[in-house]
LUMNUMI-783930 format. One record per residue (C-alpha): residue in three letters; chain; x, y, z. Coordinates in pm, whole numbers, plus 50000, padded with zeros to 5 digits. Each point is the difference from the previous one (the first is absolute). Layout:
BEGIN
ALA A X Y Z
...
// end
This chain:
BEGIN
MET A 88102 71653 59521
SER A 50331 50159 49865
ALA A 49928 50360 49880
ARG A 50315 49956 49785
ASP A 49888 49796 49724
THR A 49786 50057 49722
ILE A 49646 49846 49931
ALA A 49809 49935 49702
ALA A 49676 49874 49907
VAL A 49704 50013 49721
ALA A 49745 50272 50141
THR A 49711 49912 49752
PRO A 49767 49686 50021
PRO A 50100 49676 49880
GLY A 49860 49934 49650
VAL A 49990 50169 49657
GLY A 49967 50375 49995
ALA A 50088 50294 49798
VAL A 50234 50123 50249
GLY A 50222 49840 50223
ILE A 50218 50164 50284
LEU A 50312 49893 50123
ARG A 50121 50184 50346
LEU A 50321 50026 50151
SER A 50106 50191 50329
GLY A 50373 50016 50178
PRO A 50333 50107 49971
ALA A 50096 49783 49671
VAL A 49715 50173 49818
PRO A 50240 50238 49797
ASP A 50233 49732 49886
ILE A 49707 49764 49925
ALA A 49831 50265 49795
THR A 50333 50081 49794
ALA A 50041 49635 49920
VAL A 49644 49953 49869
LEU A 49934 50334 49861
GLY A 50344 50102 49878
ARG A 49982 50307 50223
LEU A 49858 50134 50307
PRO A 49672 50187 49929
ALA A 49941 50353 50108
PRO A 49818 50043 50336
ARG A 49628 49980 50011
ILE A 49947 50023 49586
ALA A 49833 49706 49811
GLN A 50257 49907 49732
LEU A 49949 49755 49715
ALA A 50278 49734 50034
ALA A 50087 49659 49875
PHE A 50036 49747 50273
ARG A 50307 49771 49895
ALA A 50127 49664 50126
ALA A 50369 49940 50077
ASP A 50096 49921 49633
GLY A 49832 50325 49868
GLU A 49678 49834 49888
VAL A 49699 50213 50037
ILE A 49757 49808 50253
ASP A 49749 50284 49972
GLN A 49936 50395 49928
GLY A 49807 50230 50237
LEU A 50021 50232 50238
ALA A 50265 50059 50280
LEU A 49929 50233 50318
TYR A 50306 50056 50248
PHE A 49947 50153 50351
PRO A 50310 50066 50183
ALA A 50021 49966 50387
PRO A 49847 50177 50227
HIS A 49735 50120 49764
SER A 49834 49677 49920
PHE A 49718 49763 50121
THR A 50241 49798 50206
GLY A 50247 50261 50087
GLU A 50277 49800 49796
ASP A 50078 50027 49633
VAL A 49709 49870 49801
LEU A 49962 49879 49643
GLU A 49677 49906 49807
LEU A 50037 49842 49658
GLN A 49661 50003 49841
GLY A 49975 49784 49717
HIS A 49759 49769 49833
GLY A 49788 49761 50236
GLY A 50110 49654 49869
PRO A 50090 49751 50266
VAL A 50285 49892 49809
VAL A 50127 50342 49901
LEU A 49968 50083 50384
ASP A 50171 49666 50115
ARG A 50297 50089 49757
LEU A 50046 50336 50129
LEU A 49976 49893 50369
ALA A 50249 49734 49970
ARG A 50247 50262 49828
VAL A 49960 50251 50297
LEU A 50072 49716 50244
ALA A 50307 49897 49809
LEU A 50122 50332 50061
GLY A 49985 49964 50381
ALA A 49647 50095 50093
ARG A 49769 49738 50187
ALA A 49663 49917 49985
ALA A 49785 50217 50238
ARG A 49779 49854 50274
PRO A 49645 50080 50015
GLY A 49940 50378 50101
GLU A 50372 50044 50014
PHE A 49987 50336 49801
SER A 49738 50131 50226
GLU A 50209 49867 50319
ARG A 50308 50166 49882
ALA A 49805 50346 49946
PHE A 49881 49956 50398
LEU A 50357 49897 50101
GLU A 50144 50329 49826
GLY A 49694 50217 50164
LYS A 49826 50051 49679
LEU A 49700 49828 50122
ASP A 49834 49931 50325
LEU A 49828 49646 50063
THR A 49650 50138 49968
ARG A 50105 50159 49671
ALA A 50173 49702 49890
GLU A 49728 49777 50088
ALA A 49761 50235 49788
ILE A 50181 49919 49709
ALA A 49932 49628 50029
ASP A 49626 50079 50093
LEU A 49974 50258 49678
ILE A 50107 49728 49811
ALA A 49772 49724 50130
SER A 49710 50238 50013
GLY A 49674 49842 49865
THR A 49773 50290 50061
GLU A 49984 50362 49902
GLN A 49964 50061 50405
GLN A 50319 49776 50091
ALA A 50205 50177 49730
ARG A 49899 50352 50128
LEU A 50088 49905 50357
ALA A 50344 49849 49910
ALA A 50055 50299 49797
ARG A 49960 50208 50317
SER A 50200 49776 50208
LEU A 50270 50047 49741
ARG A 49996 50370 49994
GLY A 50071 49970 50378
ALA A 49612 50051 50167
PHE A 50053 49701 50230
ALA A 50381 50090 50077
ARG A 49921 50363 50090
ARG A 49714 49872 50270
ILE A 50276 49766 50141
GLU A 50267 50278 50008
GLN A 49752 50244 50193
LEU A 49955 49741 50259
LEU A 50362 49910 50046
GLU A 50111 50384 50018
ALA A 49721 50050 50297
LEU A 50122 49660 50152
THR A 50354 50120 49968
ARG A 49946 50322 50172
LEU A 49835 49830 50302
ARG A 50257 49759 50004
VAL A 50273 50269 50023
LEU A 49804 50175 50275
VAL A 50008 49678 50200
GLU A 50341 49896 49927
ALA A 50116 50349 50115
THR A 49842 49980 50322
LEU A 50160 49676 50058
ASP A 50336 50120 49878
PHE A 50006 50320 50219
PRO A 49810 49906 50322
ASP A 50154 50308 50176
GLU A 49867 50251 49790
ASP A 49685 50221 50094
LEU A 49715 49802 49843
ASP A 49709 50164 49860
PRO A 49713 49966 50246
ASN A 49753 49923 49686
LEU A 50227 49737 49878
ALA A 49793 49719 50119
VAL A 49680 50154 49846
GLY A 50181 50076 49674
VAL A 50093 49606 49981
ALA A 49664 49892 50037
ALA A 49831 50245 49754
ASP A 50285 49912 49737
LEU A 49922 49627 50062
GLU A 49612 50070 49972
ARG A 50064 50192 49659
LEU A 50220 49727 49884
ARG A 49767 49734 50065
ALA A 49707 50177 49820
ASP A 50210 50091 49711
LEU A 50125 49632 49984
ASP A 49640 49866 50013
THR A 49890 50228 49715
LEU A 50275 49878 49770
MET A 49934 49642 50093
ALA A 49659 50028 49890
THR A 50104 50153 49653
ALA A 50259 49729 49989
ALA A 49729 49746 50054
ARG A 49797 50122 49740
GLY A 50326 50019 49740
GLU A 50056 49647 50090
ARG A 49633 49871 49936
LEU A 50021 50203 49666
ARG A 50317 49827 49897
ASP A 49961 49632 50092
GLY A 49590 50026 50000
LEU A 49757 49872 50247
LEU A 49990 49601 50060
VAL A 49621 49936 49967
VAL A 49905 49661 50077
ILE A 49654 49865 49903
ALA A 49874 49712 50256
GLY A 49673 49857 50075
ALA A 49793 49681 50014
PRO A 49962 49770 49675
ASN A 49788 50160 49718
ALA A 49963 50321 50164
GLY A 50108 50157 49681
LYS A 50394 50078 50063
SER A 50124 49897 49660
SER A 49719 50236 49838
LEU A 50102 50285 50221
LEU A 50363 49952 49875
ASN A 49912 49977 49646
ALA A 49764 50336 50040
LEU A 50278 50203 50182
SER A 50286 49880 49723
GLU A 49723 50055 49725
SER A 50150 49640 49860
ASP A 49900 49647 50015
ARG A 50293 49901 50234
ALA A 49808 49765 50218
ILE A 49776 49695 49881
VAL A 49627 50058 50114
THR A 49766 49720 50054
PRO A 49694 49932 50227
LEU A 50205 49710 50152
PRO A 50141 50093 50361
GLY A 50401 49953 50032
THR A 50068 50076 49632
THR A 50319 50198 50120
ARG A 50236 49782 50169
ASP A 50306 50220 49947
LEU A 50105 50386 50010
LEU A 49919 50214 49697
HIS A 50156 50360 49975
ALA A 49902 50284 49809
ASP A 50211 50332 50022
ILE A 49768 50286 49948
GLN A 49935 50394 50025
ILE A 49759 50199 50130
HIS A 50009 50366 49932
GLY A 50385 49973 49992
LEU A 50047 49765 50334
PRO A 50152 49657 49913
LEU A 49864 49697 50179
ARG A 50070 49645 50004
VAL A 49660 49803 50015
VAL A 50018 49651 50123
ASP A 49724 49760 49969
THR A 49996 49713 50229
ALA A 49849 49659 50040
GLY A 49651 50006 50204
LEU A 50093 49933 50362
ARG A 49828 49694 50156
LEU A 50076 49641 50141
SER A 50078 49756 49702
PRO A 50108 49654 49978
ASP A 50154 50071 49663
PRO A 50394 50049 50050
ILE A 50017 50226 49704
GLU A 49726 50232 50135
GLN A 50167 49981 50346
GLU A 50317 50112 49855
GLY A 49802 50290 49825
VAL A 49854 50117 50329
ARG A 50330 49980 50171
ARG A 50137 50226 49726
ALA A 49703 50240 50052
ARG A 50053 50045 50342
GLU A 50380 50079 49922
GLN A 49879 50267 49785
ILE A 49784 50163 50224
ASP A 50284 49994 50259
GLN A 50194 50264 49758
ALA A 49702 50187 49894
ASP A 49999 50379 50022
LEU A 49607 49955 49979
LEU A 49789 49696 49986
LEU A 49645 49997 49775
TRP A 49782 49733 50170
VAL A 49759 49927 49745
VAL A 49648 49900 50120
ASP A 49672 49860 49802
ASP A 49762 50259 50065
ALA A 49764 49776 49789
ASP A 50037 49726 50252
PRO A 49800 50043 50346
GLN A 50223 49734 50163
ALA A 50319 50176 49908
ASP A 50182 50153 50294
ALA A 50141 50324 49938
ALA A 50246 49972 50309
PRO A 50330 49876 49899
PRO A 50152 49720 50192
ALA A 50131 50100 50334
ASP A 50324 49849 49943
LEU A 50113 50225 49732
PRO A 50282 50258 50097
ALA A 49878 50295 50206
GLN A 50244 50249 49870
VAL A 49892 49956 49598
PRO A 49738 50243 49934
ARG A 49705 49860 49828
LEU A 49703 50126 49804
THR A 49684 49789 49961
ILE A 49876 49960 49639
ARG A 49643 49923 49967
ASN A 49992 49861 49640
LYS A 49729 49890 49792
ILE A 49767 50298 50070
ASP A 49855 49924 49657
LEU A 49853 49699 50145
SER A 49913 50127 50363
GLY A 49866 50338 49895
ARG A 50198 50194 50254
PRO A 50087 50356 49891
PRO A 50379 50037 49863
GLY A 50236 50242 50205
ALA A 50200 50027 50328
THR A 49809 49948 50325
GLY A 50105 50084 50338
ALA A 50345 50163 50037
ASP A 50102 49945 49647
ALA A 49696 50222 49903
GLY A 50231 50317 50132
ALA A 50372 50049 49978
ASP A 50116 49830 50331
ALA A 50243 49741 49887
ASP A 50072 49915 50382
ALA A 49664 49890 50088
PRO A 49969 49649 50139
ASP A 49959 49707 49802
THR A 49667 49921 50099
ASP A 49870 50312 49864
ARG A 50144 49990 49649
HIS A 49799 49848 49709
ILE A 49954 50037 49626
ALA A 49691 49878 49820
CYS A 50080 49882 49643
SER A 49960 49798 49714
ALA A 50307 49871 49828
THR A 49778 49860 49738
THR A 49850 50359 49904
GLY A 50262 50200 50138
ALA A 49717 50176 50234
GLY A 50214 50145 50323
LEU A 50338 49949 49842
GLU A 50098 50346 49964
ALA A 49920 50055 50387
LEU A 50242 49702 50055
ARG A 50245 50171 49790
GLN A 49976 50349 50216
VAL A 50013 49803 50331
LEU A 50322 49839 49871
LEU A 50134 50337 49926
ARG A 49918 50122 50320
HIS A 50151 49700 50176
ALA A 50338 50089 49834
GLY A 49974 50325 50197
PRO A 49970 50401 49880
GLY A 50162 50067 49674
ALA A 49991 49656 49852
ASP A 49801 50120 49699
ALA A 50183 50083 49655
GLY A 50083 50391 50133
GLY A 50109 49899 50341
GLY A 50334 49890 50166
GLU A 50332 50188 50063
PHE A 50258 49745 49962
SER A 50042 49626 49953
ALA A 50132 49794 50299
ARG A 50108 49643 50080
ARG A 49933 49774 50297
ARG A 50378 50063 50115
HIS A 49892 50361 50024
LEU A 49709 49940 50216
ASP A 50203 49758 50221
ALA A 50280 50254 50058
LEU A 49730 50285 50071
ALA A 49826 49768 50261
ARG A 50335 49926 50181
THR A 50058 50377 50010
ARG A 49656 50049 50153
ASP A 50094 49742 50257
HIS A 50342 50153 50110
LEU A 49822 50354 50027
LEU A 49712 49847 50193
ALA A 50286 49835 50239
ALA A 50164 50325 50020
ALA A 49686 50194 50085
GLN A 49936 49718 50277
ALA A 50331 50058 50146
HIS A 49955 50368 50014
SER A 49665 50010 50157
HIS A 50133 49754 50265
ALA A 50308 50210 50060
GLN A 50220 49740 49923
PRO A 50388 50082 49944
LEU A 50077 50196 49667
GLU A 50209 49713 49900
LEU A 49715 49772 49914
ILE A 49825 50313 49825
ALA A 50335 50030 49773
ASP A 50000 49656 49918
ASP A 49653 49966 49891
LEU A 50023 50322 49790
ARG A 50333 49838 49840
LEU A 49815 49689 49922
ALA A 49707 50195 49840
GLN A 50264 50209 49800
ASP A 50177 49669 49867
SER A 49628 49851 49905
LEU A 49933 50311 49841
GLY A 50317 50015 49787
GLU A 49934 49639 49863
ILE A 49773 50138 49777
THR A 50194 50233 49791
GLY A 50331 49788 50077
ALA A 50138 50283 50264
VAL A 50041 49659 50202
SER A 50032 49680 49759
SER A 50137 49645 50022
ASP A 50157 49806 49692
ASP A 49712 49747 50046
LEU A 49743 50284 49987
LEU A 50159 50128 49683
GLY A 50026 49664 49836
ARG A 49622 49928 50065
ILE A 49904 50366 49856
PHE A 50198 49982 49685
GLY A 49968 49629 49947
GLU A 49635 50090 49857
PHE A 50138 50220 49728
CYS A 50053 49887 49624
ILE A 50322 49953 49869
GLY A 50118 50319 49859
LYS A 49846 50218 50256
// end
């Protein structure tokens, strides 16, 4: 990307609206503003102006805001033209500024320039996209905290501690003839242990932020006619799925995006798992198993009123996917509602064999206990008041790689391996951690991040 050109984009959503905003950024902004408005507006003061075509015709009338570099969102000269929100008007205005030398901005290019000019780190830039896309109050709250730097500050603290440790190790390598502190080895080990403990704490917090941002993928599975579709309807409080007494009614995947006390969940109802000669049902079972492989939590639904029903899921289901047995239809079986076994308490890491919820999708008995278990599965702070900042899968991957490199450095130190190996592991840890804020980045990484933004942002 050339930082010397000027970009322009409509910053408001497509369609008809009361207000439409055209945004420009780059060195040609003063000349374009003078051509369209007849003058360069005073900095940071909203001024009423006519937006004119090349022949002097008034395209629209509205407010003009000029932000000279470097005191702007992008760090460049920025102009915002706030007129009426008709698509024809905005298209004419955009065509006018493009004819004057601007080019159409790519998705997220304004935020990308803000990052490249040092106005934002990557976590704050991503928080802008998360704030725009937030679908719950909790998601908006966490994105706002990230935008204010809550996540970046935690990363910067770890980077500072890691840098101090690297300086100590590198100095020892660079000046081997100097008298070394006899407690150096003990200090390195202690610093590594503190770093790993702080990193583990941050990883747990970031994992909660990622779950609250993206939501849990909860897959409902079980034998045919166990009440899976009824459970989906009950959790979503809508008739999303067709419910009949006939087994095998659900053939395809049914999705419902719901909230439980501010926690977003994508709940997927699947075809009953059984052997069938019907090729359509076979495809439904294949898709069901594919979804189970990707699930954050599997709800295995059992017909509690059927004495022949086996509560145990098939042995070939993926062992790494946490599961919870749902004993449905207790309005027919007479079992008391609620959590039993481990889920009667707060242990979200209990063995799957001990995890049961008795409920009725028809009457609603026991469903609140299920909702509480889903909240606990998301981790501490998953309720509407919890969470510290929003996070993404790439953040968790980078933190995991950082932990691996710190572990390798600690093992190398404990086995008295050469300092060069420890220094290299610390460098790799710092590089992985720096990817999160953009201290270490690549064009491919930036393209993936800012490609998720809307045009004009």
